[in-house]
C-alpha positions in Angstrom: 40.4 74.9 74.2 42.5 75.6 71.0 44.3 78.8 70.3 42.5 79.1 67.0 39.1 79.2 68.6 40.3 81.6 71.2 41.6 84.1 68.6 39.9 87.5 68.7 38.6 87.2 72.2 40.7 89.9 73.6 39.3 93.2 74.7 39.6 95.1 77.9 40.8 98.2 79.7 44.4 97.9 78.5 45.1 101.2 76.8 48.0 100.0 74.7 46.3 96.9 73.1 47.2 98.1 69.6 50.6 99.6 70.3 53.2 99.3 67.5 56.7 98.6 68.5 59.6 99.7 66.4 62.0 96.7 66.4 64.9 98.9 65.2 64.7 101.3 68.1 68.1 102.5 69.3 69.8 102.4 71.7 69.6 98.7 72.4 70.2 98.7 76.1 66.7 98.0 77.4 66.4 95.9 80.5 70.0 96.8 81.5 71.2 99.2 84.1 72.7 102.5 83.0 75.9 101.2 84.7 76.9 98.7 82.0 79.3 96.8 84.2 80.3 93.6 82.6 80.3 92.0 86.0 76.5 92.4 86.6 75.6 91.6 83.0 77.3 88.2 82.9 76.2 84.7 83.3 78.8 84.3 86.0 77.1 87.0 88.0 73.7 85.3 87.4 75.1 82.0 88.7 76.5 83.7 91.8 73.1 85.3 92.4 71.3 81.9 92.3 74.1 80.4 94.5 73.3 83.1 97.0 69.5 82.9 97.1 69.4 79.2 96.6 72.6 77.8 98.2 71.2 74.3 98.5 70.1 74.1 94.8 66.5 73.3 95.7 65.1 75.6 93.0 66.8 74.5 89.8 63.5 73.8 88.0 60.1 75.4 88.2 58.6 72.2 89.8 61.3 72.2 92.4 60.8 75.9 93.1 57.1 75.4 93.6 57.8 72.5 95.9 60.3 74.6 98.0 57.6 77.2 98.4 54.8 74.8 99.4 52.7 75.1 96.3 51.0 71.7 96.9 50.3 72.5 100.5 49.0 76.0 100.1 45.5 76.6 101.4 44.6 78.8 98.5 46.1 79.5 95.0 45.2 82.9 93.6 45.2 83.0 89.8 45.0 86.0 87.4 45.2 85.9 83.6 45.6 89.0 81.5 47.9 90.6 78.9 50.3 93.2 80.2 50.2 96.0 77.6 52.9 98.3 79.0 55.8 96.1 80.4 56.6 93.2 78.1 53.4 92.6 76.2 53.1 89.0 77.3 50.0 87.0 77.9 50.4 86.3 81.6 49.0 83.4 83.6 49.8 84.3 87.2 49.6 82.3 90.4 50.3 83.4 94.0 49.9 81.8 97.4 51.0 82.2 101.0 53.9 80.0 102.0 52.4 77.3 104.4 55.2 77.9 106.9 54.0 81.5 107.4 57.2 83.0 106.0 56.0 85.2 103.2 54.5 84.3 99.8 55.4 83.2 96.3 54.3 84.2 92.8 55.0 82.7 89.5 53.8 83.6 86.0 53.7 81.7 82.8 54.5 84.1 79.9 53.0 83.5 76.4 54.1 85.1 73.1 52.7 84.3 69.7 55.5 85.4 67.4 54.6 86.2 63.8 58.2 85.5 62.9 61.0 84.0 65.0 62.7 86.7 67.1 60.2 89.3 66.1 60.4 92.1 68.7 57.1 93.7 67.6 54.9 90.8 68.7 52.8 92.3 71.5 49.4 91.5 70.1 46.2 90.2 71.6 47.0 86.6 70.5 49.3 86.5 73.5 46.3 86.8 75.8 44.5 84.0 73.8 47.5 81.7 74.3 47.6 82.4 78.0 44.0 81.6 78.5 44.3 78.4 76.4 47.5 77.6 78.2 48.9 76.7 74.8 52.4 75.6 75.7 53.6 75.9 72.1 53.8 79.7 72.8 55.2 79.5 76.4 58.4 81.6 76.3 59.2 81.0 79.9 58.1 81.4 83.5 59.2 84.0 86.0 59.0 83.5 89.7 59.4 85.7 92.8 59.4 84.6 96.4 59.2 87.0 99.3 60.9 84.8 101.9 63.6 84.9 104.6 67.1 85.9 103.6 68.2 82.6 105.3 66.5 79.8 103.4 66.8 77.5 106.5 64.1 79.5 108.4 61.1 77.2 108.5 58.8 79.0 111.0 57.9 82.7 111.1 56.1 84.1 114.2 54.0 86.0 113.8 53.0 84.6 110.4 52.9 86.9 107.4 49.4 88.3 107.3 48.4 90.1 104.1 44.8 90.6 105.4 45.8 93.0 108.1 48.2 95.8 107.0 47.8 97.4 110.4 49.2 94.4 112.3 52.6 94.9 113.9 55.2 94.3 111.3 57.9 92.0 112.7 60.9 92.5 110.5 62.6 89.4 111.7 63.4 87.0 110.1 64.6 89.4 107.5 62.7 88.7 104.2 63.7 89.7 100.7 62.3 89.4 97.2 64.2 86.6 95.2 63.9 86.3 91.5 64.0 83.2 89.3 63.6 82.6 85.5 62.8 79.3 84.0 62.8 78.0 80.4 59.9 76.4 78.6 59.7 72.6 79.2 62.4 70.5 77.7 62.1 67.0 76.3 61.9 65.7 79.8 59.0 68.1 80.6 61.2 70.1 83.0 61.3 73.9 83.0 64.9 74.5 84.0 66.4 77.6 85.6 68.3 79.8 83.2 71.1 82.3 83.5 69.9 84.5 80.6 66.8 85.2 78.7 65.5 87.1 75.7 62.6 89.0 77.2 61.9 91.5 74.4 63.1 90.0 71.2 66.3 92.1 71.4 68.7 89.3 72.3 69.7 87.4 75.5 70.4 89.3 78.6 71.7 88.0 81.9 69.4 87.5 84.9 68.5 88.7 87.4 69.5 92.1 86.0 67.0 91.8 83.2 64.2 91.2 85.8 65.2 93.3 88.8 65.9 96.5 86.9 62.1 97.1 87.0 62.0 96.2 90.7 64.0 98.9 92.3 67.3 97.0 92.4 70.7 98.5 93.0 72.9 95.7 91.6 76.5 96.2 92.5 79.5 94.2 91.3 80.5 91.3 93.5 82.6 92.0 96.6 86.3 91.2 96.7 85.6 87.8 98.2 83.2 86.9 95.4 80.1 87.3 97.5 77.0 89.4 96.8 76.9 92.9 98.2 74.1 92.8 100.9 72.4 95.8 99.3 72.2 94.0 96.0 70.3 91.2 97.6 68.0 93.4 99.6 67.3 96.2 97.1 64.6 94.5 94.9 60.9 94.8 95.8 57.7 93.8 94.2 55.8 96.0 91.7 52.2 96.9 91.9 49.9 95.1 89.5 48.5 98.1 87.6 45.2 96.7 86.5 44.4 99.7 84.3 47.3 98.7 82.0 46.1 95.1 81.5 44.0 93.7 78.7 41.4 91.1 79.6 39.4 88.6 77.6 35.7 88.8 76.8 35.1 85.2 77.8 33.2 84.6 81.1 35.7 84.0 83.9 38.4 86.1 82.2 36.7 89.4 81.9 38.1 92.3 84.0 35.2 92.1 86.4 36.0 88.4 86.9 39.7 89.0 87.4 39.9 92.2 89.5 39.3 90.4 92.9 42.3 88.1 92.3 44.5 91.0 91.2 43.6 92.9 94.3 44.4 89.8 96.4 47.9 89.7 94.9 48.2 93.5 95.4 47.4 92.9 99.1 50.3 90.5 99.3 52.6 93.1 97.7 51.2 95.9 100.0 51.9 93.8 103.1 55.5 93.2 101.9 55.9 97.0 101.6 54.8 97.5 105.2 57.0 94.7 106.5 60.0 95.7 104.5 59.6 99.4 105.3 59.3 98.7 109.0 63.0 97.8 108.9 63.9 101.3 107.8 61.8 102.8 110.6 63.3 100.8 113.4 65.2 102.7 116.1 67.8 101.5 116.7 68.1 100.0 113.2 67.6 96.3 112.7 70.8 94.3 112.5 70.3 91.1 110.4 72.4 88.1 111.1 74.7 88.8 108.2 76.0 91.8 110.0 75.5 94.5 107.3 73.2 96.5 109.7 70.6 98.3 107.7 72.3 99.5 104.6 69.8 97.7 102.4 66.7 99.0 104.1 64.2 100.9 102.0 61.6 103.6 102.8 58.3 102.1 101.5 56.1 105.1 102.2 55.6 106.2 98.6 54.9 102.7 97.3 52.4 102.2 100.1 50.7 105.5 99.3 50.3 104.7 95.6 49.0 101.2 96.1 46.6 102.0 99.0 45.3 105.0 96.9 44.4 102.7 94.0 41.7 101.1 96.1 39.0 102.3 98.4 40.2 99.9 101.1 43.3 97.8 100.3 42.8 95.6 103.4 39.3 94.6 102.4 39.2 91.3 100.5 35.9 92.2 98.7 36.1 91.7 94.9 33.8 94.7 94.4 36.5 97.2 94.7 37.8 98.3 91.3 41.4 99.5 90.8 41.5 103.3 90.2 44.2 104.9 88.0 43.0 108.4 88.9 44.7 108.6 92.3 47.3 111.3 92.6 49.6 111.2 95.6 49.9 114.2 97.9 53.2 115.2 96.5 51.7 115.8 93.1 48.4 117.6 94.0 48.0 121.1 92.8 45.9 122.1 95.8 48.7 121.4 98.3 50.7 124.4 97.4 50.2 127.2 94.9 54.0 127.1 94.2 53.5 124.0 92.0 53.3 124.5 88.3 49.9 124.4 86.7 48.5 121.0 85.7 51.1 119.0 87.5 48.4 116.4 88.2 47.9 115.9 84.5 51.7 115.4 84.2 51.5 112.8 86.9 48.5 110.9 85.4 49.8 110.9 81.9 53.6 110.5 82.3 55.0 110.1 85.8 52.4 107.6 87.0 52.3 105.4 83.9 56.0 105.5 83.0 58.1 106.2 86.1 56.8 105.6 89.6 56.0 101.9 89.6 59.7 101.2 89.2 61.2 104.3 90.7 59.1 104.2 93.9 60.8 100.9 94.8 64.3 102.4 94.5 66.5 103.6 97.3 68.2 102.4 100.4 70.3 103.7 103.3 73.4 103.4 101.3 72.1 106.2 99.1 73.6 109.6 99.3 70.3 110.9 100.5 70.5 108.7 103.6 67.4 106.8 104.2 65.2 108.4 101.6 64.3 106.7 98.3 66.6 107.5 95.5 65.1 109.3 92.4 61.6 108.1 93.4 59.6 111.1 92.2 57.4 111.1 95.2 56.8 114.8 94.9 56.8 117.3 92.0 59.7 119.1 93.8 61.6 115.8 93.9 61.0 115.4 90.2 62.3 118.9 89.5 65.4 118.2 91.6 66.5 115.7 89.0 65.8 117.9 86.0 69.2 117.5 84.3 69.2 113.7 84.8 65.7 113.4 83.3 66.6 115.5 80.3 69.8 113.4 79.8 68.3 110.0 80.2 65.0 110.5 78.5 65.7 113.0 75.7 69.4 112.7 75.0 70.4 109.1 75.7 67.0 107.4 75.3 67.8 105.4 78.4 64.3 105.8 80.0 61.8 104.2 80.0 63.9 101.1 80.4 61.7 98.5 78.6 61.2 98.5 74.8 57.4 98.4 75.0 57.2 101.3 77.5 59.7 103.3 75.5 57.7 102.7 72.3 54.4 103.7 74.0 56.0 106.8 75.5 57.3 108.0 72.1 54.2 106.9 70.1 52.9 109.6 67.7 49.3 110.7 67.6 47.2 111.6 64.5 49.1 114.8 63.9 52.4 113.0 63.7 53.8 114.3 67.0 54.6 112.5 70.2 52.4 114.1 72.8 53.8 112.5 76.0 57.5 113.6 75.5 56.3 117.1 74.5 54.2 117.3 77.7 57.1 116.2 79.8 59.5 118.6 78.1 57.2 121.5 79.0 58.0 120.9 82.7 61.8 120.6 82.3 64.6 123.2 81.9 67.1 122.9 79.1 70.6 121.7 79.8 73.3 124.3 80.3 75.3 122.8 77.3 72.5 123.9 74.9 71.0 120.5 74.2 67.4 121.0 73.0 64.6 118.6 73.7 62.4 120.2 71.0 62.7 120.9 67.3 62.0 124.3 65.6 58.2 123.5 65.6 58.2 122.8 69.4 57.9 119.1 69.1 60.0 116.6 71.1 62.8 115.1 69.2 63.3 111.3 69.7 66.7 110.2 70.8 69.0 108.8 68.1 70.7 111.9 66.8 74.5 111.8 66.8 75.6 113.9 69.7 79.2 114.9 70.4 80.1 114.7 74.1 83.6 115.9 74.7 83.6 115.6 78.5 84.5 118.1 81.2 87.1 120.9 80.8 90.6 119.7 81.6 94.2 120.7 81.3 96.8 118.2 80.0 100.4 118.4 78.6 100.7 119.1 74.9 100.0 117.3 72.6 96.5 116.6 73.8 94.8 113.5 72.4 91.1 113.9 72.1 88.7 111.1 72.9 85.1 111.3 72.0 84.1 107.8 73.1 81.4 109.3 75.4 79.5 110.6 72.3 76.1 109.2 71.6 74.7 107.4 68.5 77.9 107.6 66.6 80.6 105.1 65.6 83.4 107.4 64.4 84.7 110.9 64.9 
């Protein structure tokens, strides 16, 4: 099947199929943490990560990674092919399977991008889906892989075995499993896809892994410890994201239509759901689980909100029937207007249009017992009241700094203008937020949200110092001089 004959076959439920991305968008810190530590954004850090999750170097190529995870021995390979319209815009050809040793599962995805010009950051079109379906390796930009497996790679048998079909089965948190992330290049002259330390995921330049990947998976990536080893919380803080079927674009060809793909997408979501239950069980243990590495339970995560979101998207998440479409209309209890009259009017609309699509899939996976709010998820927006609690941070990161959403495509979609020339989603969000005490305004004189990018002077907190006082405005935004 050639790419030329496949052109124009796209068409599905993806709501952002024709989104236009502004390649000049500033700031250019997408897919990085707000904490811009040079340590965690370096190739040295990336190498230390791989040395930690793959100490025996058994996963240095995609073929070796597949072998280490029992790809050839798997009883069933689940495949789903679609274009992700909200995250990175890739045509994605995804494969998932249970590890034959009963210790978790593995997922990898081949990513396809048909660039109109080299390095073009705006190439998120339907041709990417055509390339994925044709498996046209000329347009393969790389492969990403995740394994949910024991922290100790030497574990070869897990009893009871990981069972995605029964979310109500007892969740044995031992051996301690974590999500591990790998990125592989397109095939080289020797036909090998080699593991890489950095990747250009959005046309905005190379960024070190795993940070560029795990930033959307709830991670808290801390600098290396004094002895050069990874902080245990850094290793354990990443989780798998829900496959949001309503944001995917599907092909019109038989076998690749949404109705053909939804059963496999649900099967992968069942794997993810089971990982939530098993991972969350560690946070619920009394006394807390103490893994062999001795860090007790500092990295444990409360999975309740992620479980609620994913189970709410299906009529029965544990049923393997393909006739169970994904629903994007589910509103979690913490956002329902009927629960309490104290909630602002139309908060369900805010959830469906802004919080659900642009915030919770990443934020619901955040948090650990090292957080200041001991044991609860950090900034996870599980309730409207939790959302309001972070009012000033939301105003700062979304409207002043432009730090959220954290991927270029999501950011562009969030700030997209409608036919009237205004950006309706930021305006909707601003209506539920209070202005900052320093007078920063989210809206212009006409009541429309103002996109980040204005030069803003930030002098810092009040302080007393001996005269003469030297002023430093390096914290100011979108400016190069003062």
